[in-house]
C-alpha positions in Angstrom: 50.6 -55.1 58.7 51.6 -58.7 57.9 49.2 -61.4 58.9 51.6 -63.3 61.2 52.5 -60.1 63.1 48.9 -59.2 63.4 48.0 -62.6 64.9 51.0 -62.4 67.3 49.9 -58.9 68.4 46.3 -60.1 68.8 47.3 -63.1 71.0 49.6 -61.0 73.1 46.9 -58.3 73.6 44.4 -61.0 74.6 46.8 -62.6 77.1 47.6 -59.2 78.6 43.9 -58.3 79.0 43.2 -61.7 80.6 46.0 -61.1 83.2 45.6 -57.4 83.9 42.5 -57.5 86.1 44.4 -59.5 88.7 46.5 -56.3 89.4 43.7 -53.8 89.4 41.4 -52.5 92.0 37.6 -52.8 91.8 37.3 -49.4 90.1 40.1 -50.3 87.7 38.4 -53.4 86.6 35.2 -51.5 86.1 37.0 -48.9 83.9 38.6 -51.8 82.0 35.2 -53.3 81.4 33.9 -49.9 80.3 36.7 -49.7 77.8 36.1 -53.2 76.4 32.4 -52.3 75.8 33.5 -49.3 73.8 36.0 -51.3 71.9 33.2 -53.5 70.7 31.1 -50.5 69.7 33.9 -48.8 67.8 34.8 -52.0 66.0 31.5 -51.7 64.3 31.9 -48.0 63.6 35.4 -48.7 62.3 33.9 -51.1 59.7 31.4 -48.5 58.6 33.7 -45.5 58.6 37.2 -46.8 58.3 36.8 -49.7 55.9 33.6 -48.8 54.0 34.2 -45.1 54.0 30.8 -44.0 55.1 30.3 -41.0 57.4 28.2 -41.9 60.4 27.4 -39.7 63.5 24.6 -41.8 64.8 26.4 -44.8 66.3 25.4 -44.0 69.9 21.7 -44.4 68.8 22.4 -48.1 68.0 24.4 -48.4 71.2 21.3 -47.1 73.1 18.9 -49.4 71.2 20.9 -52.4 72.3 21.1 -51.2 75.9 17.4 -50.4 76.2 16.3 -53.6 74.4 18.2 -55.7 77.0 17.0 -53.6 79.9 13.4 -53.6 78.9 13.3 -57.3 78.1 15.0 -58.2 81.4 12.6 -56.1 83.3 9.8 -58.0 81.5 11.2 -61.3 82.8 13.2 -62.4 79.8 16.8 -63.7 80.0 19.8 -61.5 79.1 20.8 -64.3 76.7 17.6 -63.8 74.7 17.8 -60.0 74.9 21.3 -59.8 73.5 20.6 -61.4 70.1 17.3 -59.5 69.9 19.2 -56.3 70.5 21.8 -57.2 67.8 19.0 -58.1 65.3 17.1 -54.8 66.0 20.2 -52.8 65.4 21.0 -54.7 62.3 17.6 -53.9 60.8 17.9 -50.3 62.0 21.4 -50.0 60.4 19.9 -51.1 57.1 17.2 -48.4 57.4 19.8 -45.7 58.3 22.1 -46.9 55.5 19.5 -45.9 52.8 20.4 -42.2 52.9 24.0 -43.3 52.0 22.7 -44.5 48.7 21.8 -40.9 47.7 24.0 -38.6 49.7 27.6 -38.8 50.9 30.2 -37.0 53.1 28.8 -34.2 55.3 25.2 -34.7 54.1 25.3 -38.3 55.2 26.8 -37.3 58.5 23.9 -34.9 59.1 21.4 -37.6 58.1 22.8 -40.0 60.7 23.0 -37.2 63.3 19.3 -36.6 62.8 18.6 -40.3 63.4 20.6 -40.2 66.6 18.7 -37.1 67.8 15.3 -38.7 67.0 16.3 -41.9 68.9 17.6 -39.9 71.9 14.3 -38.0 72.1 12.3 -41.3 72.1 14.5 -42.6 74.9 14.0 -39.4 76.9 10.3 -38.7 76.3 8.6 -42.1 76.0 8.6 -42.7 79.8 6.1 -45.6 79.6 8.8 -47.6 77.7 12.2 -46.2 78.7 11.6 -44.5 82.0 12.5 -41.2 80.5 15.1 -39.2 82.4 14.6 -41.4 85.4 15.9 -44.3 83.4 15.8 -48.0 84.2 17.5 -49.2 87.3 18.4 -52.5 89.0 19.5 -54.2 85.7 20.8 -57.6 86.8 24.0 -59.0 85.5 23.5 -62.4 83.8 24.4 -65.9 84.7 25.1 -68.9 82.5 24.8 -72.6 83.4 24.9 -71.6 87.1 28.0 -69.4 86.7 27.2 -65.8 87.9 28.8 -62.8 86.2 27.7 -60.5 89.0 31.2 -59.6 90.2 33.3 -57.0 88.5 36.0 -59.4 87.4 33.6 -62.0 86.2 31.6 -59.5 84.2 34.8 -58.1 82.7 35.8 -61.5 81.5 32.3 -61.9 79.9 32.8 -58.6 78.1 36.3 -59.6 77.0 35.0 -62.9 75.7 32.5 -61.1 73.5 35.2 -58.7 72.3 37.5 -61.5 71.3 34.7 -63.5 69.5 33.5 -60.4 67.7 37.0 -59.3 66.9 37.8 -62.7 65.4 34.6 -62.6 63.3 35.5 -59.1 62.1 39.0 -60.2 61.2 37.6 -63.1 59.2 35.1 -60.8 57.5 37.9 -58.3 56.5 40.1 -61.1 55.1 37.2 -62.4 53.0 36.0 -61.0 49.6 33.5 -59.0 51.5 36.3 -57.1 53.2 37.9 -56.4 49.9 34.6 -55.1 48.6 34.3 -52.8 51.6 37.7 -51.2 51.0 37.0 -50.9 47.3 33.8 -49.1 48.2 35.8 -46.7 50.4 38.6 -46.1 47.9 36.6 -45.5 44.8 32.9 -46.4 44.6 32.7 -45.8 40.8 35.6 -48.1 40.1 34.2 -50.7 42.6 30.9 -50.7 40.7 32.6 -51.1 37.4 34.4 -54.2 38.8 31.1 -55.8 39.7 30.9 -54.8 43.4 27.3 -54.3 44.5 27.8 -50.8 45.9 24.2 -50.5 47.1 24.3 -53.9 49.0 27.7 -53.4 50.6 26.8 -49.8 51.7 23.7 -51.1 53.5 25.7 -54.1 54.9 28.4 -51.8 56.3 25.8 -49.9 58.3 24.0 -53.0 59.4 27.0 -54.9 60.7 28.4 -51.8 62.4 25.0 -51.2 64.0 24.8 -54.9 65.2 28.2 -54.5 66.9 27.0 -51.4 68.6 23.8 -53.3 69.7 25.9 -56.0 71.3 28.0 -53.4 73.1 24.9 -51.7 74.3 23.5 -55.0 75.6 26.7 -55.4 77.6 26.7 -51.8 78.7 23.3 -51.9 80.5 24.2 -54.7 83.0 27.7 -53.2 83.5 26.2 -49.9 84.8 23.1 -51.7 86.2 21.2 -48.5 85.3 20.7 -46.6 82.1 19.2 -43.3 81.1 19.3 -41.4 77.8 22.5 -39.4 78.6 25.1 -41.9 77.3 23.4 -42.1 73.9 23.3 -38.5 72.8 24.8 -36.9 69.7 27.9 -36.0 71.9 28.4 -39.7 72.5 28.3 -40.4 68.8 30.9 -37.7 68.1 33.1 -39.2 70.8 32.8 -42.6 69.2 33.7 -41.2 65.9 36.7 -39.4 67.5 37.8 -42.8 69.0 37.9 -44.3 65.5 39.7 -41.3 64.0 42.3 -41.1 66.8 43.0 -44.8 66.8 43.3 -45.0 63.1 40.3 -45.5 60.7 40.8 -48.7 58.7 43.3 -50.2 61.1 42.1 -53.4 62.8 43.5 -52.4 66.3 42.4 -48.8 65.9 39.3 -49.2 68.1 41.5 -50.6 71.0 43.7 -47.6 71.0 41.0 -45.0 70.2 38.7 -46.3 72.9 41.7 -46.1 75.4 42.1 -42.4 74.4 38.4 -41.7 74.7 37.7 -43.7 77.9 40.8 -44.3 79.9 42.8 -41.2 79.2 40.2 -38.7 80.6 40.2 -40.7 83.8 44.0 -40.5 84.0 43.8 -36.7 83.4 41.4 -36.1 86.3 44.4 -35.1 88.4 44.1 -31.8 86.5 40.7 -31.4 88.2 38.8 -28.6 86.4 41.4 -28.4 83.6 41.3 -32.1 82.6 38.8 -31.6 79.8 40.8 -28.7 78.4 44.0 -30.8 78.5 42.2 -33.8 76.9 40.7 -31.6 74.1 44.0 -29.9 73.4 45.8 -33.2 73.2 43.3 -34.6 70.7 43.5 -31.4 68.5 47.3 -31.6 68.4 47.1 -35.3 67.6 44.8 -34.6 64.7 47.1 -31.9 63.4 50.2 -34.1 63.5 48.6 -37.5 62.9 45.4 -37.1 60.8 45.4 -40.8 60.0 45.4 -41.8 63.7 48.0 -43.2 66.1 48.4 -46.5 64.3 49.6 -44.6 61.2 52.9 -43.8 63.0 54.7 -47.0 61.7 53.6 -46.3 58.2 54.7 -42.7 58.4 58.1 -43.7 59.8 58.5 -46.3 57.1 57.6 -43.8 54.4 60.1 -41.3 55.8 62.8 -44.0 55.9 62.1 -45.0 52.3 62.1 -41.4 51.2 65.5 -40.9 52.8 66.8 -44.1 51.2 65.5 -42.9 47.8 67.1 -39.5 48.2 70.4 -41.0 49.2 70.2 -43.3 46.1 69.5 -40.4 43.9 72.4 -38.4 45.4 74.8 -41.4 44.9 73.6 -41.8 41.3 74.2 -38.1 40.7 77.7 -38.3 42.2 78.6 -41.3 40.0 77.2 -39.6 36.9 79.2 -36.4 37.6 82.3 -38.4 38.4 82.0 -40.3 35.1 81.6 -37.2 33.2 84.8 -35.7 34.5 
């Protein structure tokens, strides 16, 4: 996608998201905030999976680390504004640690390694009751205030989440436009060729995990006050698989993929609740069909249409050339 068109779409989306809450009910604004939090989390996963080409099924663990860090620090009397950067930093360091297996194993083996990390973190969240509250969780997590401005209301907290999403989206856009972004895509496309061109494969692999984990940490830090209660359930392996699905459905390696993928994973199931007991079956069937027809995600549709159009034009040109050649021969 051309840079001017991407910027126009970005500004249009930001404007629409700023206006939309005025037309929604309280529950609608809450769902929109939930979606924005998952957009932030999947932005990081899209960097790791879509741009750097690493297979990660442990993203919910970083999400949980961010949420529990903020919740525990706020319960200890610290400010949310201190807990959030601490959560991002802890996840950044944890992402580097989890990235080390990627230096030795790839594809399905790396996915299993990250899955094991997610399981270990989930067990810590569930069993270490002295720290996390175990299955009883941590409740009464207050929403923050800044310079006397309270974000306690649903709309106010939504705008706080949206502000973080826009800032982090702009930072990610700048990163992807920089030489670092080119190095990430080179790592994804062909690690051996990237190394031969002077790309520090080891460093960029670790960095892709670290930055992706930091984004999940920020999302988790926003998630805890949004719910005002956390327990281990939202940070299980199933949650990591759902986040991975969001990236794949939206389109791995597409900048706006997380927005569309998170909408499919968060908003669509709510819209399908009219089907009552069948809504999970309908949702699962829709996702399977989508993966069959669009394995590169929803945002690959324009490219597929353009490729089909170019193929038709090339076929018509060949037919015309053949007709002229046969006409000249006669």
